[in-house]
C-alpha positions as CSV (number, residue, x, y, z in Angstrom):
1,M,0.0,0.0,0.0
2,A,2.8,2.4,0.8
3,R,4.6,1.7,-2.5
4,I,1.3,2.3,-4.3
5,S,0.7,5.6,-2.5
6,L,4.3,6.8,-3.2
7,T,3.9,5.8,-6.9
8,R,0.7,7.9,-7.2
9,M,2.3,10.8,-5.5
10,R,5.3,10.7,-7.8
11,K,3.0,10.7,-10.9
12,R,0.9,13.6,-9.6
13,F,4.2,15.5,-8.8
14,M,5.5,14.9,-12.4
15,R,2.3,16.2,-13.9
16,L,2.9,19.5,-12.3
17,H,4.4,22.4,-14.2
18,P,8.1,22.5,-13.9
19,V,7.9,25.8,-12.0
20,W,5.5,24.2,-9.4
21,R,7.8,21.2,-9.1
22,I,10.7,23.5,-8.2
23,Y,8.6,25.4,-5.8
24,C,7.5,22.2,-4.0
25,I,11.1,21.1,-3.7
26,V,12.2,24.5,-2.4
27,L,9.4,24.4,0.2
28,I,10.3,21.0,1.4
29,I,14.0,21.9,1.7
30,L,13.0,25.1,3.6
31,I,10.8,23.2,6.1
32,L,13.6,20.5,6.7
33,Y,16.2,23.3,7.3
34,N,14.0,25.5,9.6
35,E,12.6,22.5,11.6
36,V,15.5,20.2,11.8
37,F,18.9,21.1,10.3
38,I,19.1,24.6,11.7
39,Y,18.9,23.4,15.3
40,V,21.4,20.6,14.7
41,L,23.9,23.0,13.1
42,Q,23.5,25.6,15.9
43,K,24.5,23.0,18.5
44,F,28.0,22.5,16.9
45,K,28.7,26.2,17.6
46,W,28.3,26.0,21.3
47,S,31.4,26.0,23.5
48,S,32.2,23.2,26.0
49,I,33.7,23.8,29.3
50,N,36.0,21.4,30.9
51,C,36.8,21.2,34.6
52,K,40.2,21.0,36.2
53,D,38.8,20.6,39.8
54,A,36.9,17.3,40.3
55,N,34.4,19.1,42.5
56,C,33.6,21.8,40.0
57,L,30.0,23.1,39.7
58,R,28.2,23.3,36.4
59,I,25.4,25.8,36.2
60,L,22.7,26.4,33.6
61,L,21.2,29.8,33.7
62,V,17.8,30.4,32.1
63,G,16.7,34.0,31.7
64,D,13.2,35.3,31.0
65,P,11.5,32.4,29.3
66,Q,8.2,34.2,29.7
67,I,5.9,31.5,28.3
68,L,2.9,33.2,26.6
69,G,-0.5,33.5,28.2
70,E,-4.1,33.3,27.1
71,N,-4.3,37.1,26.4
72,T,-1.2,37.2,24.2
73,G,-1.9,38.3,20.7
74,R,-5.2,38.1,18.7
75,R,-7.4,35.1,19.1
76,L,-7.0,34.3,15.4
77,Y,-3.3,33.1,15.8
78,R,-2.9,32.9,19.7
79,G,-3.0,29.1,19.7
80,L,-0.4,28.8,16.9
81,A,1.9,31.4,18.6
82,N,1.7,29.6,21.9
83,Y,2.4,26.2,20.4
84,D,5.4,27.4,18.2
85,S,7.0,29.3,21.2
86,D,6.5,26.4,23.5
87,R,8.0,23.9,21.1
88,Y,10.9,26.2,20.4
89,L,11.6,26.6,24.2
90,A,11.3,23.0,24.9
91,W,13.6,21.8,22.0
92,Y,16.4,24.1,23.0
93,Y,16.1,23.6,26.7
94,R,16.4,19.8,26.1
95,E,19.5,20.3,24.0
96,V,21.2,22.8,26.4
97,V,20.6,20.5,29.4
98,D,22.2,17.7,27.4
99,H,25.2,19.9,26.5
100,V,25.7,21.4,29.9
101,R,25.1,18.4,32.1
102,P,24.2,20.8,35.0
103,D,24.6,20.3,38.7
104,V,22.3,23.3,39.2
105,I,19.7,24.9,36.9
106,C,18.7,28.5,37.8
107,F,15.6,30.2,36.3
108,L,16.1,34.0,36.7
109,G,12.5,35.1,36.8
110,D,9.8,36.1,34.4
111,L,8.8,32.5,33.9
112,M,5.4,33.5,32.7
113,D,4.2,36.4,30.6
114,E,1.0,36.8,32.5
115,G,1.8,35.2,36.0
116,N,1.1,38.4,37.9
117,T,-2.3,39.1,36.3
118,S,-3.6,35.6,36.0
119,N,-6.4,34.1,38.2
120,E,-5.8,30.8,40.1
121,L,-7.1,28.5,37.2
122,N,-4.9,30.2,34.6
123,F,-1.9,30.3,36.8
124,K,-2.2,26.5,37.4
125,E,-2.5,26.0,33.7
126,Y,0.6,28.1,33.0
127,Y,2.4,26.2,35.8
128,E,1.7,22.8,34.2
129,R,2.6,24.1,30.7
130,F,5.9,25.5,32.1
131,G,6.6,22.1,33.6
132,S,6.0,20.3,30.3
133,I,8.4,22.8,28.5
134,F,11.1,22.8,31.3
135,P,10.8,19.3,32.8
136,T,12.4,18.7,36.3
137,H,15.9,17.4,35.9
138,P,16.4,14.0,37.6
139,T,19.6,15.0,39.3
140,A,20.3,18.7,39.1
141,K,19.1,21.1,41.8
142,T,16.6,23.4,40.1
143,I,16.1,26.9,41.5
144,Y,13.3,29.3,40.6
145,I,13.1,33.0,41.5
146,P,10.3,35.4,40.5
147,G,10.3,38.3,38.1
148,D,8.0,41.2,37.7
149,N,5.9,39.3,35.2
150,D,5.4,36.6,37.8
151,I,4.6,38.7,40.9
152,G,4.3,42.4,39.6
153,G,6.3,45.3,40.6
154,E,7.7,46.9,37.5
155,A,7.3,50.7,37.0
156,G,5.6,51.1,40.4
157,E,3.1,48.3,39.8
158,E,1.5,47.0,43.0
159,V,3.0,43.7,44.4
160,K,0.2,41.7,46.0
161,E,1.2,39.4,48.9
162,S,-1.2,36.7,47.6
163,V,0.6,36.6,44.2
164,V,4.0,36.5,45.9
165,R,2.8,33.6,48.2
166,R,1.3,31.8,45.2
167,F,4.6,31.8,43.3
168,R,6.4,30.5,46.4
169,Q,4.0,27.7,46.9
170,Y,4.1,26.5,43.3
171,F,7.9,26.9,42.7
172,S,9.2,26.2,46.2
173,E,11.1,29.5,46.3
174,K,13.6,29.8,49.2
175,P,15.8,32.6,50.6
176,A,18.9,30.6,49.9
177,W,20.2,27.3,48.7
178,I,23.3,25.5,50.0
179,V,24.5,23.7,46.9
180,N,27.5,22.0,48.5
181,D,30.2,22.6,51.0
182,N,31.8,25.1,48.6
183,V,28.9,27.1,47.1
184,T,25.8,28.9,48.4
185,I,23.3,30.7,46.4
186,Y,21.3,33.6,47.7
187,N,17.9,34.8,46.4
188,I,18.1,38.6,46.2
189,N,14.6,40.0,45.4
190,K,14.9,43.7,44.3
191,I,11.1,43.7,43.7
192,T,9.9,42.9,47.2
193,H,13.3,44.0,48.9
194,E,13.7,40.6,50.4
195,R,17.0,38.7,51.0
196,P,18.7,36.3,53.5
197,L,19.5,38.5,56.6
198,H,22.8,36.6,57.2
199,D,24.6,33.5,56.6
200,P,25.7,31.5,59.7
201,R,28.4,29.7,57.6
202,M,30.3,33.0,57.1
203,V,31.4,33.0,60.7
204,D,33.0,30.0,62.7
205,D,32.4,29.1,66.3
206,T,34.8,31.7,67.5
207,G,33.3,34.5,65.6
208,V,36.0,34.7,63.0
209,D,35.0,35.6,59.4
210,V,35.5,32.5,57.2
211,S,33.5,33.6,54.2
212,D,36.6,33.2,51.9
213,R,36.3,29.4,52.3
214,Y,33.4,29.1,49.8
215,I,31.8,30.9,46.9
216,R,28.7,33.0,47.4
217,I,26.4,33.6,44.4
218,F,23.5,36.1,44.1
219,L,20.5,35.3,41.9
220,S,18.3,38.3,41.1
221,H,15.7,38.9,38.4
222,M,16.5,42.6,38.2
223,P,20.1,43.7,37.9
224,V,21.5,44.2,41.4
225,L,24.1,46.8,40.7
226,S,21.8,49.0,38.5
227,A,20.4,51.9,40.4
228,A,22.1,50.9,43.7
229,S,20.0,51.6,46.7
230,T,20.3,50.9,50.5
231,F,18.9,47.5,49.9
232,T,21.8,46.8,47.4
233,Y,24.4,48.0,49.7
234,E,23.1,46.1,52.7
235,A,22.9,42.9,50.7
236,I,26.4,43.2,49.4
237,G,27.8,44.2,52.7
238,K,26.1,41.3,54.7
239,L,26.5,38.5,52.2
240,K,29.7,39.5,50.2
241,P,28.8,38.0,46.8
242,N,31.6,36.6,44.5
243,V,29.4,36.8,41.5
244,I,25.9,38.0,40.6
245,F,23.6,36.5,38.0
246,S,20.6,38.5,36.9
247,G,18.1,38.7,34.0
248,H,15.3,41.2,33.1
249,L,17.3,43.2,30.5
250,H,17.0,40.4,27.8
251,H,20.5,41.2,26.6
252,S,23.9,39.6,27.5
253,R,25.7,42.2,29.6
254,Y,28.2,42.4,32.5
255,V,29.8,44.9,34.9
256,R,32.8,44.8,37.0
257,I,33.1,47.7,39.5
258,H,34.4,48.4,43.1
259,R,32.0,48.3,45.9
260,K,32.5,52.0,46.7
261,H,31.5,53.1,43.1
262,L,28.3,51.3,42.6
263,R,26.4,54.4,41.4
264,A,28.7,54.5,38.4
265,A,27.9,51.0,37.3
266,T,27.7,50.8,33.5
267,Y,26.8,47.4,31.9
268,K,28.8,46.3,28.7
269,P,28.0,43.7,26.1
270,L,29.2,40.3,26.7
271,S,29.5,37.7,23.9
272,D,27.1,39.6,21.6
273,D,29.4,40.0,18.6
274,K,30.7,37.6,16.0
275,K,34.3,37.4,17.5
276,T,33.4,36.6,21.0
277,A,29.9,35.0,20.6
278,Y,31.0,31.6,21.7
279,K,34.0,32.6,23.8
280,V,34.5,31.1,27.3
281,H,35.2,34.0,29.6
282,N,37.4,33.4,32.7
283,F,37.0,35.4,35.9
284,D,39.2,35.0,39.0
285,L,36.7,35.2,41.9
286,H,39.4,35.4,44.5
287,Y,40.9,38.4,42.8
288,H,37.5,40.1,42.8
289,Q,37.2,39.3,46.5
290,D,40.7,40.7,47.3
291,T,40.2,43.9,45.3
292,Q,36.5,44.3,46.6
293,E,35.5,44.4,42.9
294,L,31.9,43.1,42.2
295,L,31.0,41.1,39.1
296,E,27.5,40.9,37.7
297,I,26.5,39.0,34.6
298,I,23.2,39.5,32.9
299,V,21.8,36.5,31.3
300,P,19.9,36.9,27.9
301,T,16.4,35.9,27.3
302,C,15.8,32.4,26.0
303,S,12.5,33.3,24.2
304,Y,12.3,34.6,20.7
305,R,9.1,36.5,21.7
306,M,11.0,39.1,23.7
307,G,11.7,41.4,20.7
308,V,15.5,41.0,20.8
309,P,17.7,39.5,18.0
310,D,20.0,37.6,20.2
311,I,18.6,34.7,22.3
312,G,20.3,32.1,24.4
313,Y,21.2,30.5,27.7
314,G,24.0,31.2,30.2
315,F,26.4,28.4,31.0
316,A,28.7,28.9,34.0
317,V,31.2,26.6,35.7
318,I,32.7,27.2,39.1
319,D,36.0,25.5,38.8
320,G,38.0,26.1,42.0
321,T,38.2,29.8,42.4
322,T,37.7,30.4,38.7
323,L,34.3,31.3,37.1
324,K,34.1,30.1,33.4
325,Y,31.2,31.6,31.5
326,T,29.7,31.4,28.0
327,V,26.4,31.9,26.3
328,L,24.8,29.1,24.3
329,W,23.2,31.2,21.6
330,T,20.1,29.8,19.9
331,T,18.5,30.7,16.6
332,N,16.1,33.5,16.0
333,R,12.9,31.8,15.2
334,F,11.4,35.0,13.8
335,H,13.8,34.8,10.8
336,Q,12.6,31.3,10.1
337,L,8.9,32.4,10.3
338,I,9.6,35.3,7.9
339,S,11.2,32.9,5.4
340,Y,7.9,30.8,5.5
341,I,5.8,34.0,4.9
342,V,8.0,34.9,2.0
343,V,8.0,31.5,0.3
344,V,4.3,31.0,0.8
345,S,3.4,34.5,-0.5
346,L,5.3,33.8,-3.8
347,P,2.5,31.6,-5.5
348,V,-0.2,34.0,-4.1
349,I,1.6,36.9,-5.7
350,Y,2.0,34.9,-8.9
351,L,-1.6,34.0,-9.0
352,I,-2.7,37.5,-8.4
353,L,-0.4,38.7,-11.4
354,V,-1.9,36.0,-13.6
355,L,-5.4,37.1,-12.7
356,L,-4.6,40.8,-13.3
357,V,-3.1,40.0,-16.7
358,K,-6.2,38.1,-17.6
359,I,-8.4,40.9,-16.5
360,I,-6.4,43.5,-18.5
361,K,-6.6,41.3,-21.6
362,T,-10.3,40.9,-21.2
363,I,-10.7,44.7,-20.9
364,C,-8.5,45.4,-23.9
365,V,-10.5,42.9,-26.0
366,C,-13.8,44.4,-25.0
367,S,-12.7,47.9,-25.7
368,K,-11.4,47.0,-29.2
369,R,-14.8,45.4,-30.0
370,R,-16.6,48.6,-29.0
371,T,-14.5,50.8,-31.1
372,K,-15.2,48.9,-34.3
373,L,-17.7,50.6,-36.6
374,P,-20.6,48.6,-38.1
375,L,-20.5,48.0,-41.9
C-alpha cells in the first residue's frame, strides 16, 4: 500500500508544471532546514567547558522564558503562537541541558508572561505548561526565582502578597540554597526587597569571618548593581557575593566595579558580537574578592518572543576559584517564520499577477470590439 501511494504521489508530482515542481522542492528543503537542520547546526557552535577541579559546579542559567499566556496576541493566531513558542523553548532547553550536564539549573524570573495578572485557574494551567516545557531534571538542583511578570512590581506596579505567596507555593522559592560545601546561592529580590539577613556559615564558632572558604552567588531577576539603593548596599555588605547572575534586560551584559563606586555601574555587552559570541570568559573570583570588585553577569532571554535579536542560555562553571562563563546562543525563530511567509506568498503573488493579466486582456479585447464601426 505504501509503495502504491508513493507511486501515485510521484505521478501527480511529475504532472505539475516545472515551476511548481521546483517550488515544492524549495518548500520541502526550507521546512527541513527550519525545523531540523538549523537546530542541529546551531549545537555545533556551542562551547564546551571542561573542569580542572573534580568538585567543579556546572550551572545552567535560564533567563526570562516568559511563556505566553491566554491574552497574548489576537485570538486568530494565539494558539499557533503559543504552540510554536512552547515547542521552540522545549527543544532548545532539552538540548542545552544535554550539552551542559548541569549540577544546578537557575531560572532567573519572568517564567510566565501573565503570571502576575492571572487568576488561580490560569496560573495553574501556566504552571503545568511550564513544567512540560522545562521538565524537572532527575539529578540537578533546580532553582526558581520570581520576576516582575510573575509577581508584579515593574514601574511602580503593585505587588500583592497573595501573588508572591502563590509563586512560592508553586515553585518552592527559598531565601537561599546550600548547593554543596563550597557554594551557596542567595535569592536577592529587588522587587519585594527581600534577601537572607545573614549566613551563619560565614562565621565560625569563635566569631572569625571564614567567608573566603566558599563561593557565594547572588541570583536576582532585576540587575542588582543597577540603580544601587540601600537594599543593594546592605545585601552586598552582609553577604559578600563573589558573582551575581541577573536577567530582566533580555541582553547579554556584564559589569565589574568596586563596591564604593556602585552608582557609576555601566553594563557592557558580553559575547554579543561575532568574534566573542561563543568565547568562554574566565573570571578569577578570589581576585575580585581581594580587590573588593563586584562582578555581575546579565543572562539573555531564551525566548524569541521578547523582541531582541540575540537569544540564548547562560552556561557557568565554578572551577575552584575560577568562574568560566559562556552563552549558548540559539537561533532567532522570527527569521525562520519570515522565510515561510516569503515563500508561501510567492505563489499567491504569482496567481494575483496572472489574474490581473487576464483581467487586463479581457478589458482590452472588450474595448477593441466597442471601437469597431458597423458595416
